[in-house]
C-alpha positions in Angstrom: -6.9 7.7 21.6 -3.2 7.4 21.1 -1.6 10.8 20.7 1.2 11.9 18.5 4.6 10.8 20.1 5.8 13.6 22.4 9.4 13.1 21.3 10.4 12.9 17.6 14.0 12.8 16.5 15.1 14.5 13.3 15.8 11.3 11.3 13.8 8.2 10.4 15.3 4.9 11.7 15.0 1.1 11.7 13.3 -0.9 14.4 13.9 -4.6 14.5 10.9 -7.0 14.9 12.1 -8.2 18.2 12.4 -4.7 19.6 9.1 -3.7 18.1 7.2 -6.5 19.8 7.8 -5.2 23.3 5.9 -2.0 22.5 2.8 -3.7 21.2 1.0 -3.5 24.5 -2.7 -3.9 25.0 -3.0 -0.3 25.9 -1.4 0.8 22.6 -3.4 -1.6 20.5 -6.7 -0.4 22.1 -5.7 3.2 21.6 -5.6 4.0 25.3 -1.8 4.4 25.7 0.9 6.2 23.8 4.0 4.5 22.4 7.1 5.0 24.6 8.9 7.1 22.1 11.9 8.0 24.1 12.8 4.5 25.2 11.9 3.1 21.7 14.4 5.4 20.0 17.1 4.0 22.2 16.8 0.6 20.4 16.7 1.8 16.8 19.3 1.7 14.1 20.1 4.4 11.6 19.0 4.1 8.0 21.7 3.2 5.5 20.9 6.5 3.8 20.8 8.4 7.1 22.8 11.3 5.7 20.3 12.0 2.9 17.3 14.4 2.9 14.9 11.5 2.3 15.8 10.2 5.8 14.3 13.3 7.4 11.4 12.5 9.7 9.5 15.8 9.6 8.2 15.6 6.0 6.7 12.1 6.7 5.1 13.2 10.0 3.7 16.4 8.4 2.2 14.3 5.6 0.5 11.9 8.0 -0.9 14.9 10.1 -2.3 16.4 6.9 -4.0 13.0 6.0 -5.7 12.7 9.4 -6.8 16.3 9.3 -8.1 16.1 5.7 -10.1 13.0 6.3 -11.1 13.8 9.9 -14.8 13.8 9.0 -14.7 10.9 6.6 -14.2 7.2 7.0 -10.5 6.6 7.7 -10.3 4.2 4.7 -10.8 7.3 2.5 -7.3 8.4 3.4 -5.6 5.5 1.7 -6.0 6.8 -1.9 -4.6 10.2 -0.9 -1.8 9.0 1.3 -0.4 6.1 -0.7 1.1 8.0 -3.6 2.3 10.9 -1.4 4.0 8.5 1.1 5.8 6.8 -1.8 6.9 10.1 -3.3 8.1 11.4 0.1 10.1 8.4 1.2 11.7 7.7 -2.3 12.9 4.2 -1.4 14.2 1.5 -3.6 12.4 -1.9 -3.5 15.4 -3.3 -1.6 15.1 -0.6 1.0 11.3 -1.0 1.2 11.6 -4.8 1.7 13.2 -4.2 5.1 10.4 -4.5 7.6 12.3 -2.5 10.1 11.6 0.8 8.5 7.8 0.2 8.5 8.0 -1.0 12.2 9.6 2.4 13.0 7.1 4.4 11.0 4.2 2.7 12.8 5.6 2.7 16.4 8.1 5.6 16.4 6.6 8.1 14.0 2.9 7.7 13.8 1.3 5.2 16.1 -1.7 7.6 16.4 -2.3 7.2 12.7 -2.3 3.4 12.9 -4.9 3.6 15.7 -7.0 6.2 13.8 -6.9 4.2 10.6 -7.2 0.6 11.8 -9.0 0.6 15.1 -11.8 -2.0 14.7 -14.7 -2.9 17.0 -15.1 -6.7 16.9 -18.3 -6.8 18.8 -20.3 -4.9 21.5 -18.7 -7.1 24.2 -15.1 -6.7 23.0 -13.4 -3.2 23.1 -12.1 -1.8 19.9 -8.5 -2.9 19.1 -5.9 -2.6 16.3 -4.5 -5.9 15.0 -0.8 -6.1 15.9 0.0 -6.8 12.3 -0.9 -3.3 11.4 2.1 -2.1 13.4 4.4 -5.1 12.8 3.4 -7.4 10.0 3.8 -8.4 6.4 3.7 -5.8 3.6 0.1 -6.5 2.6 -1.2 -5.7 6.1 1.2 -3.4 7.8 -0.3 0.1 7.9 2.4 1.9 5.9 4.0 -0.9 4.0 0.7 -1.7 2.3 0.4 1.8 1.1 3.9 2.1 -0.2 3.9 -1.2 -2.0 0.5 -0.5 -3.6 1.9 2.8 -4.9 5.0 1.0 -6.2 3.3 -1.9 -7.9 0.4 0.1 -9.4 2.0 3.4 -10.5 2.5 3.6 -14.3 6.0 5.0 -14.4 5.6 8.6 -13.1 1.8 8.4 -13.0 0.2 7.7 -9.6 -3.3 7.8 -11.1 -3.8 4.0 -11.1 -2.8 3.9 -7.4 -5.8 6.1 -6.5 -8.1 3.7 -8.4 -6.8 0.7 -6.6 -6.9 2.3 -3.2 -10.5 3.3 -3.8 -11.5 -0.3 -3.4 -10.3 -1.9 -0.1 -10.7 -5.4 -1.5 -8.3 -4.7 -4.3 -5.9 -3.0 -1.9 -6.1 -5.9 0.5 -6.1 -8.8 -2.0 -3.8 -7.8 -4.8 -0.7 -7.4 -2.7 -0.9 -11.0 -1.6 -0.3 -12.4 -5.2 3.1 -12.3 -6.8 1.6 -11.9 -10.3 0.8 -8.2 -9.6 4.6 -7.5 -9.8 4.1 -7.8 -13.6 3.3 -4.3 -14.6 0.9 -5.1 -17.6 -1.1 -7.4 -15.2 -1.3 -4.6 -12.6 -2.4 -2.0 -15.1 -4.9 -4.4 -16.8 -6.7 -4.9 -13.4 -6.8 -1.2 -13.0 -8.3 -0.8 -16.4 -11.1 -3.2 -15.6 -11.9 -1.3 -12.5 -12.0 2.0 -14.4 -14.3 0.5 -17.0 -16.6 -0.7 -14.3 -16.2 -4.4 -15.3 -15.4 -5.1 -11.6 -17.0 -3.0 -8.9 -17.8 -4.9 -5.7 -15.4 -6.5 -3.3 -16.7 -10.0 -4.3 -16.0 -9.2 -8.0 -12.5 -7.9 -7.2 -11.7 -11.0 -5.2 -13.0 -13.3 -8.0 -11.0 -11.4 -10.6 -7.7 -11.5 -8.6 -8.2 -15.2 -7.9 -8.9 -16.0 -11.6 -5.8 -14.0 -12.7 -3.6 -15.8 -10.2 -4.9 -19.2 -11.1 -4.5 -18.6 -14.8 -0.9 -17.5 -14.2 -0.1 -21.1 -13.3 -0.5 -22.2 -16.9 -0.1 -19.0 -18.9 3.0 -16.9 -18.7 1.8 -13.3 -18.8 5.2 -11.8 -19.5 5.4 -13.8 -22.7 2.0 -12.8 -24.1 2.2 -9.3 -22.7 5.8 -8.3 -22.3 6.8 -5.3 -20.2 9.2 -2.6 -21.3 12.8 -3.2 -20.5 13.4 -1.7 -17.0 16.1 1.0 -16.7 17.2 1.7 -13.2 18.5 5.2 -14.1 15.2 7.1 -13.7 14.7 5.7 -10.3 18.2 6.6 -9.2 17.8 10.1 -10.5 14.5 10.5 -8.8 16.0 9.4 -5.5 18.9 11.8 -5.9 16.5 14.6 -6.7 15.1 14.2 -3.2 18.0 16.4 -2.0 16.4 19.5 -3.5 12.7 18.4 -4.0 10.0 20.4 -2.2 7.3 18.7 -0.1 4.9 16.6 -2.1 1.9 18.5 -3.3 -1.3 18.1 -1.3 -3.8 19.0 -4.0 -2.6 17.4 -7.1 -0.8 14.0 -7.4 3.0 13.9 -7.1 5.1 12.7 -10.0 7.0 9.5 -9.6 10.2 8.3 -11.3 10.3 9.1 -15.1 10.4 5.4 -16.0 8.9 4.2 -19.3 5.2 3.6 -19.0 3.7 0.1 -19.3 3.3 -0.9 -23.0 -0.3 -0.2 -24.1 -0.5 -3.2 -26.4 0.4 -5.6 -23.5 -2.1 -4.0 -21.2 -4.8 -4.3 -23.9 -4.0 -8.0 -24.5 -4.4 -8.7 -20.8 -7.5 -6.6 -20.4 -9.3 -8.8 -23.0 -7.9 -12.0 -21.4 -8.9 -11.0 -17.9 -12.3 -9.9 -18.9 -12.9 -13.4 -20.3 -11.6 -14.9 -17.1 -13.8 -12.7 -15.1 -16.9 -13.6 -17.2 -16.4 -17.3 -16.2 -15.3 -16.7 -12.6 -17.6 -17.7 -9.8 -18.8 -14.5 -8.1 -21.0 -15.2 -5.1 -24.4 -13.4 -5.5 -24.0 -12.9 -9.3 -27.0 -14.5 -11.1 -25.0 -16.3 -13.7 -22.8 -17.8 -11.0 -25.8 -19.0 -9.1 -27.1 -20.7 -12.2 -23.7 -22.3 -12.9 -23.5 -23.6 -9.3 -27.0 -25.1 -9.7 -26.1 -26.8 -12.9 -23.0 -28.3 -11.4 -24.9 -29.8 -8.5 
């Protein structure tokens, strides 16, 4: 199994896609070789905020070590709900900064390749050795090992409250599917889907996939931000939260951290969409659901 890099600098950095590609060896993807940390760090670039506390590498690495230790006896997927909000609160990035794939390339290859292997090593069959998909190290935000956690925390937190993030990360289908649709960027939509999960309206992976598909399809004809407007976004709480990183302690390990003190999602808007989405879901085809089977039979 890939070990923790034997050389870690003091600061996080940026690793371009082209440079990252050369380190995605078969040995690394199979967990048999370590990342070449020393040579890798020779081709990185400093973060734009390199001089700030939030660019320190040690707090991120310590957090990842704690996640692997805490869930060492559980399925690695169990770590997502714990790590996502804490990674978000540790890095304190703007969306513009988080949209730069280079920071996630560096986290995966330069900071914690051992975590990526631990979390995402998959056995395809008995005849094929276990292997990590390359997109977990260098890939789009909805599949890359760390980007997917950060963006889930960003899109599903309700202002300073990371509780909804834990709910989403407890269902791998929601975590893997929701990030692929743009409509989740609308906060009342995101919170309404969480509410349906909390109520038990949707439970299984098939139900989650059917719900997200129905929400996305309905968005083509119904403008959600008109019937369920979000609060006016104020950038000041986020800026203040980022500035507070200079004196902030390490994120708590037992209780959830606190995010930016942005205004919460309007409850009325969430309620409107909860009712609408529940109706959509009631009519959505869910494979294996009795009413869906009957509907399919009637159509044929």
